C-alpha positions as CSV (number, residue, x, y, z in Angstrom):
1,M,-61.3,-45.3,-29.1
2,A,-64.0,-47.7,-28.2
3,P,-63.6,-51.1,-29.2
4,R,-65.0,-52.2,-32.3
5,I,-68.0,-54.9,-31.8
6,I,-69.1,-57.3,-34.6
7,M,-72.3,-58.5,-34.7
8,S,-73.0,-62.4,-35.6
9,T,-75.7,-63.2,-37.9
10,S,-75.8,-66.9,-37.7
11,G,-77.1,-67.0,-34.2
12,P,-75.2,-67.2,-31.2
13,P,-72.1,-69.5,-31.1
14,A,-71.9,-72.1,-28.3
15,K,-70.5,-71.4,-25.3
16,P,-67.5,-73.0,-23.8
17,P,-67.3,-74.2,-20.0
18,G,-67.5,-71.6,-17.6
19,A,-69.2,-68.8,-20.0
20,G,-70.4,-65.6,-18.5
21,K,-67.7,-65.5,-15.8
22,P,-64.5,-63.3,-15.9
23,E,-61.2,-65.1,-17.2
24,A,-58.7,-63.6,-14.8
25,G,-59.2,-61.9,-11.2
26,A,-56.6,-59.4,-12.1
27,S,-58.7,-58.0,-15.3
28,R,-62.0,-58.2,-13.0
29,R,-60.0,-55.7,-10.2
30,L,-58.9,-53.6,-13.2
31,L,-62.4,-53.2,-14.5
32,A,-64.0,-52.8,-11.1
33,G,-64.0,-49.2,-11.2
34,A,-64.6,-48.7,-14.7
35,D,-68.2,-48.3,-15.9
36,L,-68.2,-51.4,-18.1
37,P,-71.5,-53.6,-18.5
38,A,-71.0,-57.1,-16.4
39,P,-70.6,-60.2,-19.0
40,A,-74.0,-61.0,-18.1
41,E,-75.4,-57.6,-19.9
42,V,-72.9,-58.1,-22.9
43,L,-75.3,-57.6,-25.7
44,D,-76.5,-60.4,-27.9
45,G,-74.1,-61.4,-30.5
46,V,-71.1,-60.0,-29.0
47,G,-68.5,-63.0,-28.6
48,E,-66.8,-63.4,-24.9
49,G,-63.3,-63.4,-26.6
50,V,-64.0,-59.9,-28.0
51,W,-64.1,-59.0,-24.5
52,I,-60.9,-60.7,-23.5
53,D,-59.1,-59.2,-26.1
54,V,-60.3,-55.8,-24.7
55,I,-59.2,-56.7,-21.2
56,R,-55.9,-57.8,-22.2
57,K,-55.3,-54.4,-24.1
58,M,-56.2,-52.6,-21.3
59,D,-54.1,-54.6,-18.9
60,E,-51.2,-53.4,-21.6
61,V,-52.1,-49.9,-21.4
62,Y,-52.1,-49.8,-17.5
63,N,-48.7,-51.3,-17.4
64,D,-47.5,-49.0,-19.9
65,L,-49.0,-46.0,-17.7
66,L,-47.2,-47.4,-14.7
67,Q,-44.0,-47.7,-16.6
68,Y,-44.5,-44.0,-17.5
69,E,-45.3,-43.0,-14.1
70,V,-42.0,-44.6,-12.9
71,A,-40.2,-42.9,-15.3
72,L,-41.8,-39.6,-14.8
73,E,-41.1,-39.7,-11.1
74,Q,-37.2,-40.5,-11.7
75,K,-37.2,-37.5,-14.2
76,N,-38.9,-35.4,-11.6
77,A,-36.3,-36.4,-8.7
78,A,-33.6,-36.0,-11.3
79,L,-34.8,-32.3,-12.0
80,E,-35.4,-31.3,-8.2
81,E,-31.9,-32.8,-7.4
82,S,-30.7,-30.4,-10.3
83,H,-32.6,-27.7,-9.0
84,Q,-31.3,-27.8,-5.5
85,F,-27.9,-28.2,-7.0
86,I,-28.4,-25.0,-8.7
87,E,-29.8,-23.3,-5.8
88,S,-27.0,-24.3,-3.7
89,V,-24.5,-23.1,-6.4
90,L,-26.2,-19.9,-6.5
91,S,-26.4,-19.5,-2.7
92,S,-22.8,-20.2,-2.1
93,M,-21.7,-17.8,-4.8
94,S,-20.1,-14.4,-3.4
95,D,-20.2,-12.7,-6.5
96,L,-23.3,-10.9,-7.1
97,L,-25.7,-12.3,-9.7
98,V,-28.7,-10.8,-11.4
99,V,-30.5,-12.6,-14.3
100,C,-32.7,-10.1,-16.3
101,D,-34.9,-10.4,-19.5
102,R,-34.0,-8.8,-22.6
103,H,-35.3,-5.3,-21.5
104,G,-33.3,-5.2,-18.2
105,R,-36.0,-6.4,-15.8
106,I,-34.9,-8.7,-13.2
107,E,-36.0,-12.2,-13.0
108,E,-33.7,-13.8,-10.5
109,V,-31.0,-12.8,-8.0
110,N,-28.7,-14.9,-5.8
111,A,-28.4,-14.9,-2.0
112,A,-25.0,-12.5,-2.2
113,L,-27.0,-9.7,-4.0
114,Q,-29.7,-9.8,-1.6
115,R,-27.2,-9.3,1.4
116,F,-25.3,-6.7,-0.3
117,T,-28.3,-4.5,-1.4
118,G,-30.5,-5.7,1.9
119,R,-33.2,-6.4,-0.5
120,Q,-35.1,-9.6,-0.8
121,E,-35.9,-11.3,-4.1
122,A,-39.3,-10.6,-4.3
123,E,-38.9,-7.2,-3.9
124,L,-36.4,-7.2,-6.7
125,K,-38.3,-9.2,-9.2
126,G,-39.6,-7.1,-12.0
127,T,-37.9,-3.8,-11.3
128,P,-35.5,-2.4,-13.5
129,V,-31.7,-3.7,-13.1
130,A,-30.5,-0.1,-13.4
131,A,-32.1,0.7,-10.0
132,L,-29.4,-1.5,-8.4
133,F,-27.0,1.1,-9.1
134,A,-25.8,4.3,-7.1
135,D,-25.1,7.1,-9.4
136,E,-26.6,8.5,-12.6
137,G,-23.8,7.4,-14.7
138,S,-23.5,4.0,-13.8
139,Q,-27.3,3.5,-14.3
140,L,-26.9,5.3,-18.0
141,R,-23.9,2.9,-18.8
142,V,-26.4,-0.3,-17.5
143,R,-29.2,0.8,-19.7
144,E,-26.5,1.1,-22.7
145,L,-25.9,-2.5,-21.9
146,F,-29.5,-3.6,-22.7
147,S,-29.9,-1.3,-26.1
148,P,-30.5,-3.2,-29.1
149,Q,-27.2,-1.9,-30.7
150,Q,-25.3,-3.5,-27.6
151,R,-25.5,-7.2,-27.8
152,G,-22.2,-8.5,-27.0
153,A,-20.5,-9.4,-23.8
154,T,-19.1,-6.8,-21.6
155,H,-16.2,-7.7,-19.0
156,D,-14.6,-5.7,-15.8
157,L,-16.9,-2.6,-16.3
158,E,-16.4,-0.8,-12.9
159,L,-19.7,0.7,-11.6
160,S,-21.2,1.8,-8.4
161,V,-23.6,-0.1,-6.6
162,S,-26.1,0.9,-3.6
163,T,-25.3,-1.3,-0.6
164,V,-27.5,-2.1,2.4
165,E,-25.9,0.9,4.5
166,G,-27.0,3.2,1.6
167,S,-23.3,4.0,0.6
168,A,-21.9,3.3,-3.0
169,M,-19.5,0.7,-3.4
170,P,-17.4,0.2,-6.8
171,V,-18.1,-3.3,-8.4
172,S,-16.3,-5.1,-11.3
173,I,-19.5,-5.8,-13.8
174,N,-19.9,-8.8,-16.1
175,C,-22.5,-8.8,-18.7
176,T,-23.2,-12.0,-20.8
177,P,-26.1,-12.4,-23.2
178,R,-28.7,-15.2,-22.5
179,L,-30.0,-17.1,-25.3
180,S,-32.6,-19.3,-26.1
181,G,-32.6,-23.2,-27.5
182,V,-32.9,-21.5,-30.9
183,G,-30.2,-18.9,-30.6
184,K,-32.8,-15.7,-29.7
185,L,-31.8,-13.2,-27.1
186,V,-34.0,-13.7,-24.4
187,G,-32.0,-11.8,-21.7
188,M,-28.7,-11.1,-19.7
189,V,-26.9,-12.4,-17.1
190,V,-24.8,-9.8,-15.1
191,T,-22.3,-10.9,-12.3
192,G,-20.4,-8.3,-10.1
193,R,-17.5,-8.3,-7.6
194,P,-16.8,-5.9,-5.0
195,V,-13.6,-4.1,-5.7
196,G,-13.3,-2.2,-2.6
197,E,-11.7,-5.0,-0.3
198,L,-9.4,-6.1,-3.2
199,R,-8.0,-2.2,-3.4
200,R,-7.5,-2.2,0.4
201,A,-5.7,-5.6,0.1
202,Y,-3.8,-4.1,-2.7
203,H,-2.8,-1.2,-1.0
204,V,-1.7,-3.1,2.1
205,L,0.4,-5.0,-0.2
206,R,2.0,-2.1,-2.1
207,Q,2.7,-0.5,1.3
208,T,4.4,-3.6,2.6
209,H,6.2,-4.1,-0.4
210,E,7.6,-0.3,-0.4
211,E,8.7,-0.9,3.2
212,L,10.4,-4.1,2.3
213,K,12.3,-2.4,-0.5
214,R,12.9,0.7,2.2
215,T,14.2,-2.0,4.5
216,Q,16.4,-3.9,1.9
217,Q,17.9,-0.3,1.1
218,Q,18.6,0.7,4.1
219,L,20.2,-2.6,4.8
220,V,22.3,-2.1,1.6
221,Q,23.3,1.3,2.7
222,S,24.1,0.5,6.3
223,E,26.6,-2.0,5.1
224,K,28.1,0.8,3.1
225,M,28.0,3.3,5.9
226,A,29.7,0.5,7.9
227,S,32.7,0.3,5.4
228,L,32.8,3.9,5.4
229,G,32.9,4.3,9.2
230,R,35.8,1.8,9.1
231,L,37.5,3.8,6.3
232,V,37.1,7.2,8.4
233,A,38.0,5.6,11.7
234,G,41.1,4.6,10.2
235,V,41.9,8.2,8.4
236,A,41.2,9.8,11.6
237,H,43.5,7.7,13.4
238,E,46.3,8.4,11.0
239,L,45.7,12.0,10.9
240,N,45.5,12.6,14.9
241,N,49.0,11.6,15.3
242,P,50.7,14.4,12.8
243,I,48.1,16.7,14.1
244,S,49.3,16.5,17.8
245,F,52.7,16.8,16.7
246,V,52.2,19.7,14.7
247,L,50.2,21.3,17.6
248,G,53.0,20.4,20.0
249,N,55.6,21.9,18.0
250,V,53.7,24.9,17.2
251,M,53.0,25.5,21.1
252,A,56.9,25.1,21.6
253,L,57.8,27.6,18.9
254,R,55.3,30.1,20.4
255,R,57.2,29.7,23.6
256,Y,60.6,29.9,21.6
257,A,59.1,33.1,20.0
258,G,58.6,34.8,22.9
259,R,61.9,33.9,24.7
260,L,63.7,35.2,20.9
261,H,61.7,38.2,21.3
262,T,62.7,38.9,24.9
263,Y,66.5,38.6,23.7
264,I,66.1,40.9,20.6
265,E,64.6,43.5,22.6
266,A,67.5,43.2,25.1
267,V,70.0,43.5,22.3
268,N,68.4,46.5,21.2
269,A,68.6,47.9,24.4
270,C,72.2,47.7,24.4
271,D,74.4,50.6,23.1
272,C,76.6,48.1,21.2
273,A,74.0,47.0,18.8
274,H,73.6,50.4,17.3
275,T,76.3,50.1,14.8
276,P,75.5,51.1,11.2
277,E,76.0,47.4,10.0
278,L,73.4,46.1,12.6
279,E,71.0,48.9,11.9
280,G,71.3,48.3,8.2
281,L,70.9,44.3,8.5
282,R,68.1,45.2,11.0
283,Q,66.2,47.0,8.1
284,E,66.9,44.6,5.4
285,L,65.9,41.5,7.1
286,R,62.5,43.2,8.7
287,I,63.0,42.2,12.1
288,D,60.8,44.5,13.8
289,R,58.0,43.3,11.1
290,I,58.8,39.4,11.7
291,L,58.5,39.9,15.4
292,E,55.0,41.8,15.2
293,D,53.5,39.1,12.8
294,M,55.1,36.2,14.9
295,S,52.3,36.1,17.6
296,P,49.5,36.2,15.1
297,L,51.0,33.7,12.8
298,L,51.3,31.3,15.7
299,D,47.9,32.1,17.0
300,G,46.6,31.1,13.7
301,M,48.6,28.0,13.4
302,I,47.2,26.7,16.7
303,E,43.8,27.8,15.8
304,G,44.1,25.6,12.7
305,A,45.3,22.9,14.5
306,E,42.9,22.9,16.9
307,R,40.1,23.2,14.3
308,T,41.6,20.2,12.4
309,R,41.7,18.1,15.8
310,D,38.0,18.9,16.1
311,I,37.4,17.8,12.7
312,V,39.4,14.3,13.5
313,D,37.1,13.9,16.4
314,G,34.1,14.5,14.6
315,L,35.1,12.0,12.3
316,K,35.9,9.4,14.8
317,R,32.3,10.0,16.3
318,F,31.2,9.6,12.9
319,S,32.9,6.6,12.2
320,A,30.9,5.0,15.1
321,I,27.5,5.6,13.1
322,D,26.5,1.8,12.8
323,R,27.3,0.7,16.5
324,Q,24.0,-0.6,18.1
325,A,25.0,0.2,21.7
326,D,23.2,2.9,23.0
327,E,24.5,5.6,25.2
328,D,23.7,8.9,27.2
329,F,24.5,12.3,25.3
330,N,23.4,16.1,25.2
331,L,21.3,16.4,22.1
332,T,22.1,20.3,22.1
333,E,25.7,19.7,21.7
334,V,25.1,17.2,18.7
335,I,22.8,19.9,17.0
336,E,25.3,22.8,17.6
337,R,28.2,20.6,16.4
338,S,26.1,19.5,13.1
339,V,25.1,23.1,12.3
340,R,28.7,24.5,12.6
341,W,30.0,21.7,10.4
342,V,27.6,22.2,7.6
343,T,27.5,25.9,7.5
344,R,31.0,26.7,8.0
345,S,31.4,27.2,4.3
346,M,28.4,29.4,3.6
347,P,28.7,32.6,2.4
348,P,28.4,35.8,4.6
349,K,24.7,36.5,3.5
350,F,23.7,33.0,4.9
351,R,21.7,34.0,8.2
352,I,21.7,31.2,10.5
353,D,19.3,31.2,13.7
354,V,20.1,28.7,16.3
355,D,17.9,28.4,19.5
356,L,18.5,25.5,21.6
357,P,18.3,24.8,25.4
358,A,21.3,24.1,27.4
359,G,20.5,20.6,27.8
360,L,18.5,17.9,26.2
361,P,19.3,14.5,27.6
362,M,19.1,11.7,25.0
363,R,20.0,7.9,25.1
364,G,20.8,6.4,21.9
365,S,23.5,6.7,19.2
366,S,25.0,10.3,19.1
367,G,26.6,9.6,15.7
368,Q,23.3,8.4,13.9
369,L,21.4,11.5,15.0
370,Q,24.2,13.8,14.1
371,Q,23.9,12.3,10.6
372,V,20.2,13.0,10.8
373,I,20.8,16.5,11.8
374,M,23.7,17.3,9.2
375,N,21.6,15.8,6.6
376,L,18.7,17.9,7.0
377,V,20.7,21.2,7.6
378,Q,22.7,20.4,4.3
379,N,19.2,19.7,2.3
380,A,17.9,23.4,3.7
381,C,21.3,24.9,2.5
382,D,20.9,23.3,-0.9
383,A,17.1,24.5,-1.2
384,M,18.3,28.0,-0.5
385,A,21.1,28.2,-3.3
386,E,18.8,30.6,-5.6
387,T,17.3,32.6,-2.5
388,P,18.4,36.2,-2.5
389,E,18.6,36.2,1.4
390,P,18.9,32.8,2.6
391,R,17.8,32.0,6.1
392,L,18.3,28.8,8.5
393,E,16.6,28.2,11.4
394,V,17.1,25.5,14.1
395,R,15.0,25.1,17.2
396,A,14.9,22.8,19.9
397,R,12.1,22.6,22.8
398,P,10.9,20.1,25.1
399,G,7.3,19.0,23.6
400,A,4.4,17.3,25.4
401,G,5.4,14.8,27.4
402,E,8.8,13.2,27.5
403,V,9.5,14.3,24.0
404,V,11.6,16.6,22.4
405,M,10.8,18.6,18.9
406,V,13.9,20.0,16.8
407,S,12.7,21.8,13.7
408,V,14.8,22.9,10.8
409,S,13.5,25.4,8.6
410,D,14.4,27.4,5.5
411,N,13.0,30.1,3.4
412,G,13.5,28.4,0.1
413,P,10.9,27.4,-2.4
414,G,9.5,24.7,-0.4
415,I,8.4,21.4,-1.5
416,A,6.3,20.5,-4.2
417,P,2.9,19.0,-3.1
418,E,3.2,15.9,-5.2
419,H,6.8,15.3,-3.9
420,L,5.7,15.2,-0.2
421,A,4.4,11.9,0.0
422,R,7.4,10.2,-1.6
423,L,10.2,12.6,0.2
424,F,11.1,9.4,2.3
425,D,11.3,6.6,-0.4
426,P,14.6,5.4,-1.3
427,F,16.4,6.9,-4.3
428,F,13.4,9.6,-4.4
429,T,15.5,13.2,-5.1
430,T,14.4,16.4,-6.6
431,K,18.1,17.5,-7.2
432,P,19.9,17.4,-10.5
433,V,21.6,14.2,-11.7
434,G,24.9,13.9,-10.0
435,Q,24.1,15.7,-6.8
436,G,21.8,13.5,-5.1
437,T,21.3,9.8,-4.6
438,G,17.9,10.0,-2.9
439,L,19.1,8.0,0.1
440,G,19.8,10.8,2.8
441,L,16.1,11.3,3.8
442,S,15.2,7.4,3.6
443,I,18.4,6.7,6.0
444,S,17.3,9.5,8.4
445,Y,14.0,8.2,8.6
446,G,15.0,4.9,9.7
447,I,17.4,6.1,12.2
448,V,14.7,8.3,13.7
449,E,12.5,5.2,13.8
450,R,15.0,3.2,15.6
451,H,15.4,6.0,18.1
452,G,11.8,5.6,19.0
453,G,10.6,8.9,17.2
454,R,9.5,10.1,14.0
455,L,10.5,12.5,11.1
456,E,8.0,14.7,9.4
457,A,8.2,17.0,6.4
458,A,5.7,20.3,5.9
459,N,5.6,23.5,3.8
460,R,5.7,26.7,5.9
461,P,2.9,29.2,5.4
462,E,5.1,32.1,4.9
463,G,7.2,30.1,2.3
464,G,9.9,27.8,2.5
465,A,10.0,23.9,4.2
466,V,10.3,22.7,7.5
467,F,11.4,19.1,8.8
468,T,10.2,18.5,12.3
469,L,12.2,15.5,14.3
470,L,10.3,14.3,17.5
471,L,12.6,12.0,20.0
472,P,12.0,10.5,23.3
473,M,13.8,12.4,26.0
474,L,15.8,10.7,28.7
475,A,13.9,10.3,31.8
476,T,15.8,12.4,34.5
């Protein structure tokens, strides 16, 4: 607003000394660039004091402007610093960030999303946020988030986002409304975290946890087997003495029976023995029948004692199951002994086909591998309990390289597909309660791994199950 000029009607006032010159050098410099008349050109009737007041006011306005400029520069610096801080935070975020308007158009993205999708911010601005997602279902779900009916926050919504490689990656999406200063909805903030790596980490963690549980159960079972082995060793030792005693006495009795038979035959050949009294006593006591049965009875006793001795020998080997000292042995003999022990009590209709080479040299624990073979054969026999014509096939042959392959197959109902992945887990069993602990295959799997091999299970195309045991052979 222009200064108000007051005209005097009483004539020009007296001029003080120095009139017509500027009062201050600073004021002169301030007005140097202004389009103001010089004091000499001041209209007649205007006092110099008025101009001094004008100049003073202009100095005050200029000082205020300088202060406003300094404050503005400080605020601009603080705003720039805040902007750089926000930019650094957004650039450092590993989560995906998309800022959209209320219609779902992209307004801003962070560097993580640009790296994830392979598209720059300038390319993404103004495009629909639904275009970032891979499949139609995910795009439809994102459009629903921006519908007028959906104005609340959404958390942990798993959708598929297109990656820079062109594949679809599952991402956990969080969507939060963005409000203006008066509380009006102006858009949405969408954040996402890829869950693929997290799932892989969880999978590895779960596998490690399962292996740890399996190892723990095997250690517990190993302690139990060690106690059982010591018990069996003591029982086998105690049984071995009376069995040896019985077997030795039966062999002596057999020799005595032969001598008695010779003597009785000699007496029968003598005429003095053919008296009515002796003949009647001979018929009454059935001496001839006894002589005929004596040899088969003694043979049966000897066979039973020898079989009992074999069982005791097997128990003694079984008692050494937890020994870690390796030894050389023939796997063929271990397989034959295991099959014979398990199938001894099978019914006559049970068919067993065993195809083994003469020698399969191995190094390790024969007792532990015997336990594995016995467990596989016993499981096959149990699986064929309801089969009309059960058939067990046990085969072994050298495989590729220095590996021996042993297969135990049956013609039972087979293994359910959902059970194949858990078959070697501790305490998992398909048998009824009270008929299985679920530890046999788990322990067998650990034993085979300790011997440098592997144990596999599958269903045969013609029906039934097959367990394949792969073990390294002893180099000859």
